[in-house]
N, C-alpha and C positions, 0 to 999 in steps of 0.2 A: 504494500500500500504506500502511495505517496500522497502527501498533503501539501498543497501549495501555500507556503509561508515564506515571504521575502524571496523573496528569492526562493451447415453443412447441409436439390433433393438428393442427400446421400441415401442410397438404398441399402436396406438390410436384406442381404441376399437379393432377390428381385422384388422384395416387398417394400413399398414406399413408407416413409415415416408416418404419413397420414393413415395408411392402411394398418400399420403396426399399432397405432394408437387405438384403432377401432376393433381390431381382432385380437383374441387371446393368442399368445405365441407359445409354442411348446417348449418345455424345458428338456434339453437333451440329457439323458441319463447315461453315463458311460457304461458300456456293456449291455445296454438294454435296447430293444427294438425302437426305431424312430417313432412308431405309433402302433396302436393295437391293430390297425389295418395293414401294417407292414412288418409282419413277424420275421421276414427274411432279411431285413436291412437293419444292422446293429451299429451303434456308435462304439468304436473301439474303446476298451477300458485301458488307457495308457497313461494314467496318472492324473494329478489334480488339474482342473480346468482353469485355474487362475493363480497368480502369485499369492493372493491372500489365502486361498485354500491350501496352498503348499505350506504357508506359515501357521495357519490357525485351524486347519481341518476343513473337510468338506461341509458345505452348508453355510459358511460365513457370508452374510448378506450385508454389504456396506450401506445399502439404502435404508436399513433399519436403524442406523445410527444418525442422530440429529446432527447436522453440521454445527461446528463450534466457530463462532465469529470472535476474533480477537482484533479489535479495531476494524480495519478493512482487510484483514487476512482471514481466509476461510479454510478451516480444516474439516474435512468430511470423513466418511467411513473408509475411504481409501488412502487417507493421508498418512497413516501410521503416526498420528500425533500422540504425544505422551499422555495427555489428559483423556483422550478417547480410549486408548489402550487400557488405561487405569480403570476407567469407568466400566469397561466390559470384563475386567479381570483377565486381560490377555497379556502374555509376556511381551517383552521387547523383541522385535524381529531381528534375526541374524542378518548382518550386512555382508552378504557373501557373493554379490555379483560384481563382476569386473567393470571398469569403465567401458561405456558403450556409446557409440556415435548416436547423435540425436538429430531431430529435424524440427525446425521452428517455422511454422507457416504464419505469415503476416496477413491477416484478413483485413484488407483496407478497401474493399469494394462494396461495402454494405452487407450486413448479414443479420439473420434472425436467430436468436438463442432461445432455448426452452429450459425450464428448471428441472425437467425430468427426462431421462433417456428412454425413448420408446424403442427398445431392442429386445433381443433374445436373452440377454444376460443382465442380472442386477448390477448396476454400476451408477455412481453418482455423477460422473462427468465423462464426456467423450468428445474430443474435438471433431472427429469425423461425423458424429451424429448431432452436432450443434447443440449440445446440452451441458448445463452446468448449474450448480446451486448458487452461483453468483447472481442469478436473476430470480425473482419471485414469480414471474409470469412470462409468457411469450413476449419477447422484447426485440424491437428492431433497432439496430445500430447503423447509422448512416455512414456514408463515405466521409473521410476527413476532408477539410478544405484543401485546395491546392492541387488536386488531381495527381497526375503522374509525377509531377515534380516533387510533391510531398512524399510519395512512395519512394522515389529514388533517394531522397535525402535521408529518410528514416532507415531505409535499407543499408545505406552506406555507413551511417553512424552505428547501427547495431552490428554490422559486420566488424567494425573497428573495436567495439566493446568486447565482442566474443571472439576476436581474432586468435587468442591462444588455445581455444577449445575445439574439439572435434564435433562441431555443430554445423549442420547445413541449414541455411536460411533462404527462404523463398517467398515470393508473393503469389505463386501459383499453387493451387491445392494438390497435394499428393494423392495417390490412390488410397481409398478408404481402408484397405487392409494393412497399410504400412503405418505403424504407430508414429504419430506426430503431435507436437504441442501447438496450440493455436493462440496467437496474440490478436485479439479483436481490438482494432484501433479505429475509433470513430465515436462521435457524439459527445454528450455531456454526462456529468455524474448523475444528473436527474434521470437519464435513460435507464440507469441501473438502480434507481431508488436510493442514491447516495446524496449526502448533503453538499452544499456549496464548499468549494475548496478542495474537494477530493479529486485527485488526478488519476487514480487507478485503483484496481482491486483484483485480487488473484486467489485462486486455489493454491494451497501449499501441499506439497508431497515430500515428506522427509526423505532425503537421500536420492531424490529423483526416482523413487521406486515406481511412480506412475508416469508414463510417457505420453499420455494423450489428454492432458489437462488443458485448462483454458485460463486466460487472463484478459482483463479489460483495461484499456487506456483511453482517456478522454481528452483528445486534443482541443475540443471546443471549450473545455473548462480551464485547461492549463496550456495557454498558447505559447508556442516556441520551445517547448521542452518535451515534445512527443517522444523522441528516441530515448531520452534519459528515463522518462516514465516507463516506457515499454521495456527497457533493459531491466529495471527493477522488478516489474510485474512478472516478466517471464522467468527471472531468476527465482522468484518465490515458488513458481511451479516446480522447481527442481530442488527445493528444500532450504533455500536461504531465507533467513529472517532479517530483521533490521539491526544495524550497527550504529554506534554513536560517533563514528568518524565521518566528518562532513565530506571528505574527498572520496569516500567509498560510494559506489552506486547504490548501496543498500542503506544509506542514511535516509531516515523516514520523511525528510522534507526536501523539496526541490532546492538544491543548494549548489549545483554545479559539479556534482560528482562526475569523475571522468574515467573511472576504471573499477574493476573488481579487485580490490587491494589484496596483496599477498602478505597480510599481517593478521595476527590474532587481535581482534577488536571486541570490546564489550558489546553484548547484545543490548539494543535500545528498546525500552518499553514506553517511549514518550507518547506513543499513540495507541497503546494496547492495554492489555489487562495486567501485565506484569509477570506473566507466566510464559517461559520459553518452552516450545513444544518439541523441538528436534534436538534436545540436549544430547542424547546418546549418539547422534551423528557429529555434532559440533566438537565433542570431546575427543574424537578420533584425530582431529586436525589441530586442536588446541588443548592438549591434555591438562595444562596448568589452569585453564579456565573452567574445568569441571562442568562443561556443557553450557556455560554462560558467556563464552567467547566464540567468535566465528572468524574463520579465515575464508573470505568470500571467493578468492581465486583458487585456493586449495580445494575447497569443496566442489566447485564446478569442474576442476580438473579430475577429481575423484568420480564425478558422475559421467563425464564424457571422455576423459582422456585428452591428451594433447592432440592438436590438429594434425591430421595425416590424410592427405587426399587419397581416395580409394578409386582405382581405375580397374580393379579386377572384378569381373562379374561373378556372382554366385553361379554354381553349376548344378543342374539336376543330373546326378550320376546315374540313376536308374529309376524306373517306375515298375511297379508290379500290380497286376499282370502286365506283360509286355503288350504293346499295341498290336492288335490283330489276333490275339489269343482267342481260341474257341474252346468253350466248356460245354459239357452236356448237363441237362437238367439233372439235379441231384448232387452236382459238385458245388463247392463253396470256394470263395477267394476273398482276400483282403486287398483293398486298394491302398497302396502306400508308395512312398518314394524316399530315396536317399539323396540328400542335398549337401553340398559343401560350399564354403566360402572362406576367404582369408580374414574376415572380420567377424564380430560376434553380434551384429545387429542385422536382423533379416525379417522381412515381411513375407509370409507364405499364405497362399490361398488355393484351396481345392474347390472345384465346382463340379456338380453332377449335371451334365448337359443333356443327355439323352437316356431314355429308359427309366425316368423318374417314376416312382409309385404315384398313383392317382392323388393321394392326399398331399403331395408336394408339387404337383404339376403346375399350380398357379404361383406358389410362393418361391419355388426353387429350393435347392438344398446346397449348402456350402459349409466349409470349415476353414477358419483363417485366424490369423493374428489380429489384434486390435479390437476384439469384441464387437465386430460388426456383422458376423455371419451366424447361421443357425447354431453351429458348434464352434468351439474356439480352442486355441492352444495356449498353454500357460506361458506367462511372461518369464523370461530368463531361462527357458529350456535350452539345453545344448543344441546347436544347429545340426550337429552330426548324428543326433538321435533320429530314428525313422519318423517320417511325417505321415502317420497313419490317417486315413480318411474315413473309409467305410468298410464294414465287414458284410459281405453278401453271403448268406447261408442258404444254399439251395434256392437261388432266385428263379423266378419263372423264365421261360424261354423268351429271348428277345435280344435287342442290341443295346449296349450300355456304353456311354461315352463320358469321359471325365477329363478335366483340365487342371493342371497345377501351374501356378504362377509364383515366382519368387523375385524379390527385389531388395537391394540394400539401401542404406541411407543416402547414398550418392546416385541413386537411380540406375545402377547396373542391374540388369534383370535377365531372366531366363523363363521359358514356359514350355510346356509339353502337353499334348493332347493324346489320349489313348482311347481306343474303342475295342471292346471285347464282345463276343457273341456267345450267347447261351443257346445251344441247339436242343431240340426235343430229344428225349431219350429214344433209343432204337425201339421200334415197335409202337410208337405213339404218333398221333396225328395232331396237328395244331388247328385251333379254331381262330379266334381273333388274335392278332399279333400280341405276343407277350403272355398268352395264357397257355396252360399246359395241354389243352385239347382233350381228346378222348384217349384214355390210357388203355391200350389193348394188350399191354404186357402183363398186367396183373401185379406189377411191382409197386413198391412203396416210395420210390425215389422221386417221382414227379411231384411238382408243387402246384397246388390249386389255389394259391393265394391271388392277390390282386394283380391285374395286368400292369406291367410297367408302361408308362406312356412318355412321350417326348414333352419336355417343358413347352407349354404353349406360349408363343410370342415372347417379346421382351418388353421391359419397361426401362425408363430412364435410369441408367446406372445399374442395370441388372447383372446377373452373374452367368448369363448364358453364352458368353463369348466375348471376344475383343471388340471394342468399338472402333469405328472408323477414325483413325488418328489424324483427323483434319482439324484445323483451327489454330490455336495458339502455338507459337514456336518456342515458348519458354522465356526465361529471364535472360536479359542481355548479359553476355559473358559466359553463358553455359554453352560451350561449343560442342559440336558433334552430337547434339541431342535430338532425339526423335522418338516418336511412338506414343506420347501422351498429349492430349489436347492442352493440358495445363491451364484450362480456362474454367475458373470457378463459376463464371456466369453461364456456361453451357448447360448446367443442370439446374438453373434457377438459384434462388438465394440459398438453398440448402445443398446445392447440387455439385456433382463432380462426375463428368463423363470420362474421367481418367481411366485408362485401361492400357495394358501393355500389349504390344505385338510380341511375336516370338523373339525373345532376347533383345529388347530395345534398350536404349539409354534414355532415361526420363528427361523430358524437356522442362519440367517445372523447377528444377533445382538451380541454385547458384553455387557453383563449386568454390570452396574456400581454399585459397592457395596456401602453400607452406607445409613444412614437415618437421615435426618435433617427435622425440622418442615418447612412446606411451608409458605413462606411469601408473602402476597398479595401486589400487586403493588399499588402505589398511582394512583388515577384516575384524569383525566382532563375532565371537562364537556364540 
């Protein structure tokens, strides 16, 4: 939060946010059938579905925890704030993830935020879904004054502030399955229900454990300091609180801070309740401060690592079953892939394109990172673990097509589509496509479950295949980029028609120059 003193239609699978709000969305249970009508399609049981479940056990629901407001900092059920953990009797989380490249999207073209996330998973905030408890109702944030010139100035200043860290900054929206933090820049403090003199407000996630949070900066309330405000608000998203050093960007008042200082500075409570929430992180970097001092530079380095341009694309090593495989009714198979990359930040999305069971024909079915698909992968999972998608146990005869897409923080990507056929068992005849037909063999292996059908049609931002990569060419300075529209306006105020082609380089990103050795964070057992 800064106080002035003196100085996403992102689609959920192929279900729109509006449809999601109107229709009940199924909860995917690992190891269980997708629905009662689809006994032959099971979600693999391959571990916790979220970072929070891995810490606190299956069933932890962050939306049941009331957000804690400390001045204009907001700590929610996903923030790992000390007071909220205490309130629930939960232990401090182990800080065992390595520095990981991040993405910051500057939303400066006008955007609508909602206070609740209409998705398949309980979550308090998600940049890709345009939801955050920072607003109490659906709220429109207009474009900041100055148009493209303001964008360019803010982008350049933020690039300078974050120059030491492995953070990609862009004004074009990334694909929804790639985790990114969103800085909404536009409007006044009144837009967010805040008083006069407030320059910004942000969700706080201790240690940057959540990577799809949201912040708000109000250029119409605090003129001429937009980049300074946005720098502090975004840093709150990754666990930084206020300090009492005026030259630090985390000083709680607009006072000309120019950098994230590499010093142990006392935490400031000039605008808050007097309680520090991320003490167990701060003490790793400033042990003598016992959690009441913060090294702003050191903590951001611990979250992202040192800047290191990444030009190596992730690679899909193998998919299973192999494209073109033919099974016989009565056989079973797991759809999975092995992926590799030279970095530890990756977005992955599996989509079921053809042969969908009837109860998913309209909504589609997908599994991905960033909590925007029917099923999800846990945060901080090892990249080289298998990326299991769906277990088909004796599926009906028919044709089944699946697609996997992978992309790293720098827009390097790969994708692969596979089609398999399930043929009728010998001695059977088929009726309608995808049904078992009349069984003349007398055996038990044919399946008389629902007929698989092809997903009908597409909707804006759906999961049924790559979009036409026409439109925006990306941010100036991102050379050799192609494959994504990079146009937030293409999908409406909530939208993103961003999709990858096979193995593209994303055009939405601004590559950060420079190379420094990666520094590992200290760990807490």
